[in-house]
C-alpha positions as CSV (number, residue, x, y, z in Angstrom):
1,M,-31.7,57.3,138.6
2,I,-28.3,55.6,138.7
3,T,-27.3,53.6,135.6
4,G,-24.3,51.8,134.3
5,K,-23.3,55.1,132.5
6,T,-23.2,56.8,135.9
7,L,-20.6,54.3,137.2
8,I,-18.6,54.5,134.0
9,D,-18.6,58.3,134.2
10,L,-17.2,58.0,137.7
11,G,-14.3,56.0,136.3
12,Y,-15.4,52.4,137.0
13,H,-14.9,49.6,134.5
14,P,-18.1,47.6,133.6
15,G,-18.2,44.3,135.4
16,R,-20.5,41.7,137.0
17,W,-20.7,43.8,140.1
18,F,-22.5,46.6,138.3
19,K,-26.0,45.2,138.4
20,E,-26.0,44.5,142.1
21,A,-24.4,47.8,143.0
22,I,-26.8,49.8,140.8
23,N,-29.9,48.0,142.3
24,Y,-28.6,48.7,145.8
25,A,-27.8,52.4,145.1
26,N,-31.2,53.0,143.6
27,E,-33.0,51.1,146.3
28,H,-31.3,53.2,149.0
29,Q,-31.4,56.4,146.9
30,L,-27.7,57.0,147.3
31,S,-26.1,60.1,145.9
32,G,-23.1,62.4,146.4
33,D,-20.5,61.3,149.0
34,A,-22.7,58.4,150.1
35,L,-22.8,57.0,146.6
36,L,-19.0,57.4,146.2
37,K,-18.3,55.7,149.5
38,F,-20.6,52.8,148.7
39,L,-19.1,52.3,145.2
40,E,-15.6,52.3,146.7
41,S,-16.5,49.4,149.0
42,A,-18.6,47.6,146.4
43,S,-16.2,47.7,143.5
44,P,-13.7,44.9,143.1
45,T,-10.0,45.4,143.8
46,T,-8.2,46.4,140.6
47,F,-4.7,45.3,139.7
48,K,-2.1,47.4,137.9
49,L,0.8,46.0,135.9
50,H,4.1,45.8,137.7
51,P,6.1,49.0,136.8
52,G,8.8,46.7,135.4
53,P,9.2,42.9,134.8
54,I,9.8,40.7,137.9
55,A,13.2,39.1,137.7
56,F,13.3,35.5,136.4
57,E,15.9,32.8,136.4
58,T,17.6,31.8,133.1
59,Y,18.8,28.2,132.9
60,I,19.7,28.1,129.2
61,E,23.0,28.5,127.3
62,V,23.2,29.9,123.8
63,S,25.1,27.5,121.5
64,S,24.2,28.5,118.0
65,P,22.7,31.4,115.9
66,E,19.3,29.7,115.9
67,E,19.5,29.4,119.7
68,H,20.4,33.0,120.0
69,K,17.4,34.2,118.1
70,N,15.2,31.7,120.0
71,V,16.3,32.8,123.4
72,A,16.0,36.5,122.5
73,I,12.3,36.0,121.7
74,V,11.8,33.9,124.8
75,K,13.3,36.6,127.0
76,R,11.3,39.3,125.3
77,D,8.0,37.4,126.0
78,M,9.0,36.6,129.6
79,N,9.8,40.3,130.2
80,V,6.3,41.2,129.1
81,L,4.7,38.4,131.0
82,M,6.6,39.2,134.2
83,Q,4.8,42.5,134.4
84,T,1.5,40.7,135.0
85,P,0.2,41.9,138.5
86,T,-0.1,38.4,140.0
87,V,3.4,37.2,139.1
88,V,6.0,36.8,141.8
89,G,8.7,34.7,140.1
90,G,9.7,32.6,137.1
91,A,12.3,30.7,135.2
92,I,13.1,29.4,131.7
93,M,14.6,25.9,131.2
94,P,17.3,24.8,128.6
95,D,14.5,23.6,126.2
96,A,12.7,27.0,126.2
97,C,11.2,28.1,122.9
98,P,8.5,30.7,122.0
99,A,4.8,29.7,122.0
100,G,1.8,31.8,121.2
101,P,1.4,35.6,120.8
102,A,3.9,38.1,122.2
103,G,3.9,38.0,126.0
104,S,2.9,34.4,126.2
105,I,4.6,31.9,128.5
106,P,7.2,30.0,126.5
107,V,7.5,26.3,126.3
108,G,10.1,25.5,129.0
109,G,8.7,28.3,131.1
110,I,7.8,28.4,134.8
111,V,5.7,31.3,136.1
112,I,4.8,31.6,139.8
113,T,1.7,33.6,140.7
114,E,0.0,34.5,143.9
115,N,-3.7,33.6,144.4
116,A,-4.2,33.3,140.6
117,I,-4.7,30.6,138.0
118,H,-3.8,31.5,134.5
119,P,-5.3,29.1,132.0
120,A,-3.1,30.1,129.1
121,M,-0.1,29.2,131.1
122,H,-1.0,25.5,131.0
123,S,-2.4,25.9,127.5
124,S,-5.0,23.7,125.8
125,D,-2.9,20.5,126.2
126,I,-3.7,20.3,129.9
127,C,-1.6,17.7,131.8
128,C,0.5,16.7,128.9
129,S,2.5,13.9,130.6
130,V,4.5,10.7,130.3
131,M,4.1,7.3,131.8
132,M,6.4,4.3,131.8
133,S,6.1,0.6,132.4
134,V,8.8,-2.0,132.7
135,L,7.9,-5.1,130.6
136,D,10.5,-7.6,131.7
137,K,12.7,-8.5,128.7
138,V,10.0,-8.8,126.1
139,S,11.1,-8.2,122.5
140,P,10.8,-4.4,121.8
141,K,9.5,-5.2,118.3
142,K,6.7,-7.3,119.7
143,V,5.7,-4.5,122.0
144,L,5.5,-2.1,119.1
145,D,3.5,-4.6,117.0
146,I,1.0,-5.0,119.8
147,A,0.9,-1.3,120.5
148,M,0.0,-0.5,116.8
149,E,-3.1,-2.6,117.3
150,N,-4.0,-1.2,120.7
151,T,-3.6,2.5,120.6
152,H,-4.7,5.3,118.3
153,F,-3.0,8.5,117.0
154,G,-4.4,11.3,114.9
155,G,-7.7,13.2,114.8
156,V,-10.0,10.5,113.6
157,F,-11.7,8.7,116.4
158,H,-12.4,4.9,116.4
159,D,-13.9,2.4,118.7
160,T,-11.2,1.8,121.3
161,N,-13.2,-0.6,123.4
162,A,-12.2,1.6,126.4
163,F,-15.1,2.5,128.7
164,L,-15.1,5.4,131.1
165,P,-15.5,4.0,134.6
166,D,-18.6,5.0,136.6
167,N,-16.6,6.6,139.3
168,M,-14.8,8.8,136.7
169,K,-18.2,9.8,135.1
170,K,-19.5,10.7,138.6
171,S,-16.4,12.8,139.4
172,L,-16.6,14.7,136.1
173,K,-20.3,15.3,136.5
174,E,-19.7,16.9,139.9
175,N,-17.8,19.8,138.4
176,S,-19.6,22.6,136.5
177,F,-16.7,23.1,134.1
178,L,-16.8,19.4,133.0
179,S,-20.4,18.3,133.4
180,D,-21.8,19.3,130.0
181,D,-22.7,16.7,127.5
182,K,-19.9,17.6,125.1
183,S,-17.2,17.3,127.8
184,M,-18.6,14.0,128.9
185,Q,-18.7,12.6,125.4
186,L,-15.0,13.7,124.8
187,A,-14.0,12.0,128.0
188,Q,-15.4,8.7,126.6
189,D,-14.4,9.1,122.9
190,H,-10.8,10.0,123.5
191,L,-10.1,7.4,126.2
192,G,-7.4,5.1,124.7
193,T,-6.2,7.7,122.1
194,Q,-3.0,9.7,122.1
195,G,-3.6,12.6,119.7
196,D,-1.0,14.0,117.3
197,G,1.9,16.5,117.2
198,N,4.8,15.4,119.4
199,H,2.8,12.7,121.3
200,F,4.3,9.3,121.1
201,L,4.5,5.7,122.2
202,F,8.2,4.8,122.8
203,V,9.8,1.5,123.4
204,G,13.4,1.0,124.6
205,R,15.6,-0.8,127.1
206,S,16.8,0.4,130.5
207,R,20.5,1.2,130.4
208,N,20.8,-0.1,134.0
209,T,18.9,-3.4,133.7
210,G,18.4,-4.2,130.0
211,E,14.6,-4.6,130.6
212,T,12.2,-3.5,128.0
213,V,10.4,-0.2,128.8
214,L,7.2,1.3,127.4
215,V,6.6,5.1,127.6
216,T,3.6,7.0,126.4
217,H,3.4,10.7,126.0
218,H,0.1,12.6,125.6
219,G,-2.2,15.1,127.4
220,S,-5.9,15.3,128.3
221,R,-7.1,15.3,124.6
222,G,-10.5,17.0,123.9
223,L,-11.6,17.0,127.5
224,G,-8.7,19.3,128.5
225,A,-8.9,21.4,125.4
226,R,-12.6,22.1,126.2
227,L,-11.8,23.0,129.8
228,F,-9.0,25.4,128.6
229,Q,-11.5,27.2,126.4
230,K,-14.0,27.6,129.3
231,G,-11.1,28.7,131.6
232,M,-10.0,31.4,129.1
233,K,-13.5,32.8,128.8
234,N,-13.9,32.9,132.6
235,A,-10.5,34.5,133.1
236,E,-11.3,37.2,130.4
237,R,-14.4,38.2,132.4
238,F,-12.2,38.7,135.4
239,R,-9.5,40.5,133.5
240,R,-11.9,43.1,132.1
241,E,-13.2,43.8,135.5
242,I,-10.1,43.7,137.7
243,S,-7.1,44.2,135.4
244,P,-7.9,45.6,132.0
245,D,-4.2,46.5,131.4
246,T,-3.2,42.9,131.6
247,L,-2.8,41.1,128.2
248,P,-5.8,38.9,127.4
249,I,-3.4,36.0,127.0
250,N,-2.3,36.4,130.6
251,A,-5.8,36.8,132.1
252,W,-6.4,34.9,135.3
253,I,-9.1,33.4,137.6
254,P,-8.7,34.5,141.2
255,S,-8.1,31.3,143.2
256,D,-10.2,32.4,146.2
257,E,-13.3,33.1,144.1
258,D,-15.8,30.3,143.6
259,E,-14.9,30.0,140.0
260,G,-11.2,29.7,140.9
261,K,-11.9,26.9,143.4
262,E,-14.1,25.1,140.9
263,Y,-11.5,25.5,138.1
264,W,-8.7,24.2,140.3
265,D,-10.9,21.2,141.1
266,A,-11.6,20.7,137.4
267,L,-7.8,20.6,136.7
268,Q,-7.3,17.8,139.2
269,K,-10.2,15.8,137.6
270,V,-8.6,16.3,134.2
271,R,-5.3,15.1,135.7
272,D,-7.1,11.9,136.9
273,W,-8.6,11.3,133.5
274,T,-5.2,11.8,131.8
275,K,-3.6,9.3,134.1
276,L,-6.4,6.8,133.5
277,N,-5.9,7.3,129.7
278,H,-2.2,6.4,130.0
279,K,-2.9,3.5,132.3
280,S,-5.6,2.1,130.0
281,I,-3.1,1.9,127.1
282,H,-0.3,0.4,129.2
283,E,-2.7,-2.2,130.7
284,R,-4.1,-3.2,127.4
285,I,-0.6,-3.7,125.8
286,S,0.6,-5.6,128.9
287,Y,-2.5,-7.8,128.8
288,E,-1.9,-8.6,125.1
289,L,1.7,-9.4,125.8
290,G,0.8,-11.6,128.7
291,V,3.3,-9.7,130.9
292,D,2.7,-8.0,134.3
293,A,4.2,-4.5,134.1
294,T,6.5,-3.4,136.9
295,L,7.9,-0.1,138.0
296,N,4.9,1.8,136.5
297,F,4.9,5.6,137.2
298,W,4.1,8.8,135.5
299,N,4.5,12.6,135.7
300,E,3.0,15.6,134.0
301,H,5.0,18.4,132.5
302,N,2.3,20.8,131.4
303,F,0.2,21.7,134.4
304,I,-0.2,24.0,137.5
305,F,1.2,23.0,140.9
306,K,0.2,24.6,144.1
307,E,2.2,25.4,147.3
308,E,0.0,27.3,149.8
309,N,-1.2,30.4,148.0
310,L,1.4,30.2,145.2
311,F,0.6,28.6,141.8
312,Y,3.5,27.2,139.8
313,H,2.5,27.3,136.1
314,A,4.7,24.9,134.2
315,K,4.4,24.9,130.4
316,G,6.7,22.2,129.4
317,A,8.7,21.8,132.6
318,T,9.1,18.7,134.7
319,P,8.2,19.0,138.4
320,L,10.8,17.3,140.6
321,K,9.5,18.1,144.1
322,A,7.6,15.3,145.6
323,K,5.0,17.6,147.1
324,F,4.0,18.8,143.7
325,L,2.7,15.3,142.8
326,P,0.1,13.5,145.0
327,D,1.2,10.2,143.5
328,D,4.9,10.7,143.6
329,F,6.8,7.4,143.0
330,Q,10.2,7.3,144.6
331,G,10.9,10.8,143.3
332,L,11.4,9.4,139.8
333,R,10.5,11.6,136.7
334,L,10.7,11.1,132.9
335,V,12.3,13.6,130.5
336,P,12.1,12.6,126.8
337,L,14.5,14.2,124.3
338,N,13.7,13.0,120.8
339,M,12.9,9.7,119.1
340,A,16.6,8.9,118.5
341,E,17.8,9.7,122.0
342,P,17.3,8.1,125.4
343,I,14.5,9.1,127.7
344,L,16.0,10.3,130.9
345,I,14.9,8.9,134.3
346,M,15.6,11.7,136.8
347,R,15.2,12.7,140.4
348,E,15.6,16.0,142.2
349,R,18.9,17.3,143.4
350,K,18.3,18.7,146.8
351,N,20.6,21.7,146.3
352,S,19.1,22.9,143.1
353,S,17.6,26.5,143.1
354,N,15.2,26.1,140.2
355,F,11.9,26.1,142.1
356,G,11.9,22.3,141.8
357,F,11.7,21.9,138.0
358,A,13.7,20.4,135.2
359,P,13.3,20.6,131.4
360,H,10.5,18.5,129.8
361,G,12.5,17.6,126.6
362,A,14.6,19.0,123.9
363,G,12.4,21.9,122.7
364,R,12.7,23.6,119.3
365,N,14.7,26.4,117.9
366,Y,12.2,27.2,115.1
367,S,8.6,26.3,114.2
368,R,7.4,23.1,112.5
369,S,6.5,24.9,109.3
370,Y,10.0,26.6,109.1
371,H,11.7,23.2,109.6
372,I,9.6,21.7,106.8
373,K,10.5,24.7,104.5
374,K,14.2,24.2,105.2
375,H,14.0,20.7,103.7
376,L,12.0,21.2,100.6
377,D,14.9,20.3,98.4
378,E,15.0,16.7,99.8
379,S,12.3,14.0,100.0
380,D,10.6,13.1,103.2
381,E,11.7,9.5,102.7
382,A,15.4,10.4,102.3
383,I,15.3,12.6,105.5
384,F,13.5,9.8,107.4
385,A,15.9,7.1,106.3
386,R,18.9,9.2,107.4
387,E,17.6,10.4,110.7
388,T,16.0,7.1,111.9
389,K,18.7,4.7,110.8
390,G,18.8,1.7,113.1
391,L,15.5,2.6,114.7
392,D,12.0,1.1,114.3
393,I,10.0,4.3,113.8
394,R,6.3,4.1,112.7
395,F,3.8,6.7,111.8
396,Y,0.3,5.6,112.7
397,S,-1.2,7.4,109.7
398,G,1.3,5.9,107.3
399,N,2.6,9.4,106.4
400,I,6.0,10.8,107.5
401,D,6.0,14.0,109.5
402,I,9.5,15.4,109.2
403,S,8.7,18.1,111.8
404,E,8.9,15.3,114.5
405,L,12.3,13.9,113.4
406,P,15.4,14.5,115.5
407,S,16.7,17.5,113.5
408,A,13.5,19.4,114.3
409,Y,14.5,19.6,117.9
410,K,17.3,21.2,119.9
411,D,20.6,19.3,120.3
412,A,19.8,16.7,122.9
413,A,23.4,16.4,124.2
414,S,23.4,20.2,124.9
415,V,20.1,20.0,126.8
416,K,21.4,17.1,128.8
417,A,24.7,18.9,129.6
418,Q,22.8,22.0,130.7
419,I,20.7,19.9,133.2
420,D,24.0,19.0,134.8
421,Q,25.5,22.5,134.4
422,F,22.6,24.3,136.0
423,N,22.0,21.6,138.6
424,L,18.5,20.9,137.4
425,G,18.3,17.3,138.5
426,E,20.1,14.0,138.6
427,V,19.9,11.4,135.8
428,V,19.6,7.9,137.4
429,D,18.9,5.8,134.3
430,E,18.2,6.1,130.6
431,I,15.8,4.3,128.3
432,I,17.8,3.5,125.2
433,P,15.5,3.8,122.1
434,Y,14.4,0.9,120.0
435,G,11.6,2.6,118.2
436,C,8.4,4.6,118.6
437,I,5.0,5.3,117.1
438,M,3.7,8.8,116.3
439,A,0.7,10.2,114.5
440,G,2.7,11.3,111.4
441,N,1.0,13.6,108.9
442,W,-2.5,12.3,109.5
443,Q,-4.1,15.2,107.7
444,K,-2.4,14.3,104.4
445,N,-5.0,13.5,101.7
446,K,-7.7,13.9,104.5
447,P,-8.4,10.1,104.7
448,W,-11.5,10.6,106.9
449,K,-13.3,12.4,104.1
450,K,-13.0,9.3,101.7
């Protein structure tokens, strides 16, 4: 009688194929060479780590002791990651900084894999993205005032009066990764909301035209986070079966398996939801202002892009190639830096050799918590007053979050200079800041418990 122990003793790793193989072998009374030949054909292909890291491009210049430490950790993690069997190439951008456990893709990282989708390489904030709308020459203050009444930041939900369209409900229901009741409820509850952390609503003026511009920055909220969790569980099942030597954080779903095809489809549907979320906020604000928005476009910078059998995992990297975006608008892309700096409007430089990507922002040289500890000898109010002088900065929760102030980020001028130095794209306009809204420290005093 052949059992799972028989297969394990023969050197096979337990997997989903065990049950079917055991039933077949027992039914046909296989043994000896016949059994070994059958198991060789029935067992899935296993993948070994690359003997050394695949080479990756480095588009970053060290300009300070903090930057030196930051880049050293980024390179360490990339060298571990680049041994993953599916990886064929990669790069780090000028805004690169560590994220997650050792061996994780860094923020500002691009990893190219063959026939493989790695959920951790897009992280839980799937399709984190930016959208802009030109609002004629409306007063920026008026835009911010209206926006405060028509968006929502933080973890406490409220009635947004935003309703999920029937065609979106139908689309989500058609995918097994998204059709459960919890996912559907999140898709409705989070529509019209922007989350916390570094997500923002920014208002400024075009340097070229003087027109007022609205920019929102957020991802797929709870819907995307739930898909990420399911994707990681699915990828882990494959990892144990086909590549147990791979780090769990770098597990993947084979793109040619049914699960891979379904997960890829789920990513596209989450992308559609995220675009709808941005659009619902822009349209509501435009309506309240009585202005028709012009030059409205968007781009994600935390997603996976496909080119034949290659998957470009961008965790905090802006795709410039038109073929990466099905809704490309004149090749224009948005790259925000920090609340006190202009948002860059860019397009691809045809002679760049960076796989078609640019930075997604300014990045960080150290964690939020470390930044806060560095400023314990000064009040939040004093830091806020100094770093936001001349700007209309509002925290939706009413509580300052100094980990989102300009000093928490890398030097914006340096990042911008490196875009030019490494030929990572062409800046065609800038949105000069007037002000912005962010969540702030919405967990302070836990207002939702009162």
